C-alpha positions as CSV (number, residue, x, y, z in Angstrom):
1,M,-40.8,-26.7,165.8
2,T,-39.2,-26.7,169.3
3,S,-35.7,-25.5,170.0
4,P,-33.1,-28.1,170.8
5,H,-31.8,-26.0,173.7
6,P,-33.7,-25.6,176.9
7,P,-34.4,-22.0,177.9
8,A,-31.6,-20.3,179.8
9,A,-32.0,-20.2,183.5
10,P,-32.6,-16.7,184.8
11,A,-29.5,-14.9,186.0
12,Q,-29.2,-14.9,189.8
13,P,-26.4,-12.5,190.6
14,R,-27.5,-12.0,194.2
15,N,-27.9,-15.7,195.0
16,P,-24.7,-16.8,196.7
17,L,-25.6,-20.5,196.1
18,H,-26.1,-20.0,192.3
19,G,-23.7,-22.1,190.4
20,L,-22.4,-24.0,193.4
21,T,-22.8,-27.8,193.6
22,L,-23.9,-29.5,196.7
23,E,-20.5,-31.2,196.8
24,A,-18.7,-27.8,196.8
25,I,-21.0,-26.6,199.7
26,V,-20.4,-29.7,201.8
27,T,-16.6,-29.7,201.1
28,A,-16.4,-26.0,202.1
29,L,-18.3,-26.6,205.3
30,V,-16.1,-29.6,206.3
31,A,-13.0,-27.5,205.5
32,H,-14.3,-24.7,207.7
33,Y,-15.9,-26.5,210.6
34,G,-14.7,-30.1,210.4
35,W,-17.0,-33.1,210.6
36,Q,-17.4,-33.0,214.4
37,E,-18.6,-29.4,214.5
38,L,-20.7,-29.9,211.4
39,G,-22.4,-32.9,213.1
40,R,-22.9,-30.8,216.2
41,R,-24.5,-28.0,214.2
42,I,-26.6,-30.3,212.0
43,P,-27.0,-33.6,213.9
44,V,-27.6,-36.1,211.1
45,R,-25.9,-39.5,210.9
46,C,-24.1,-38.7,207.6
47,F,-22.1,-36.1,209.6
48,T,-21.8,-37.9,212.9
49,S,-21.2,-41.6,212.1
50,E,-18.3,-42.4,209.7
51,P,-18.8,-39.2,207.8
52,S,-17.7,-38.7,204.2
53,V,-18.6,-36.3,201.4
54,S,-20.1,-39.1,199.2
55,S,-22.4,-40.5,202.0
56,S,-23.4,-36.9,202.9
57,L,-24.3,-36.1,199.2
58,K,-26.4,-39.3,198.9
59,F,-28.4,-38.4,202.1
60,L,-28.7,-34.7,201.3
61,R,-30.0,-35.2,197.8
62,K,-32.8,-37.4,199.1
63,T,-33.6,-35.2,202.2
64,P,-34.8,-31.7,201.3
65,W,-35.0,-30.5,204.9
66,A,-31.4,-31.5,205.7
67,R,-30.2,-29.9,202.4
68,E,-31.9,-26.6,203.4
69,K,-30.1,-26.7,206.8
70,V,-26.7,-27.3,205.0
71,E,-27.4,-24.5,202.6
72,G,-28.4,-22.2,205.5
73,L,-25.2,-23.0,207.4
74,Y,-23.2,-22.4,204.3
75,L,-24.7,-18.9,203.9
76,F,-24.1,-18.3,207.7
77,M,-20.5,-19.3,207.2
78,L,-20.1,-16.9,204.2
79,R,-21.5,-14.0,206.3
80,D,-19.2,-14.8,209.1
81,Q,-16.2,-14.9,206.8
82,R,-17.1,-11.6,205.2
83,R,-17.6,-10.0,208.7
84,D,-14.2,-11.3,209.8
85,Q,-12.5,-9.9,206.6
86,M,-14.2,-6.5,207.2
87,H,-12.8,-6.4,210.8
88,Q,-9.3,-7.4,209.6
89,N,-9.3,-4.7,206.9
90,S,-10.4,-1.9,209.2
């Protein structure tokens, strides 16, 4: 007899993307960079032509290479923010 519950996903304490939705990532990038800078850094139409979170999510969910770029920029942004905090605290 099989269990009604799927096996638990392995814990990923070192993965900064673990537990984040794509919507949270896009929203954080827009808050940090704004649509214009986001479109300059990742030149795709969903960021450059009438951008919105919902249109971006539709595109990114269907386009793995673009999603990878967005996730990479998010990780870069986190490193930048940590670096800035370290400089402010020292």
